Structures are given as structure tokens and as C-alpha cells.
C-alpha positions, 0 to 999 in steps of 0.5 A, spaced: 127 427 505 121 429 502 121 435 497 116 438 492 119 441 486 118 449 485 121 449 478 122 445 472 129 442 472 133 436 468 135 431 473 143 430 472 142 423 475 136 420 471 137 425 465 129 426 466 125 432 466 122 433 473 116 438 473 114 443 478 109 441 483 112 434 483 113 431 490 118 425 491 122 422 497 130 422 496 136 422 500 137 428 505 144 429 501 140 430 494 134 434 497 139 439 500 142 440 494 136 441 490 134 446 495 140 449 495 140 450 487 133 453 488 129 448 484 125 445 490 123 446 497 122 441 503 116 438 505 115 437 512 112 430 514 107 430 520 105 424 524 099 424 521 102 423 514 106 417 516 
């Protein structure tokens, strides 16, 4: 799952600050967790971007 960070947060696994606007690929489970917490949104991947 690809996400875009909408609010700066400290990642509980890496203990690093993740800045707003950062786009990253992660597992669907972790992505959904961050979306639920309100710090990220899903980036829809179209066929042209792959």
C-alpha cells in the first residue's frame, strides 16, 4: 500500500520522525493503521505509475 503522510508523527517501530508530505510504500496492515490514526491517506496507484 502506498500512503502520503498528512500529519507529522513519530513512527513507533523505527522511532523516527516522519514529515508531512512524505510518500512511502508499506504493508496494507500498517497503512490502514496510520490512516485510522489520522496521520496519513492512501495514494491510489494507477496503471501509468507502475
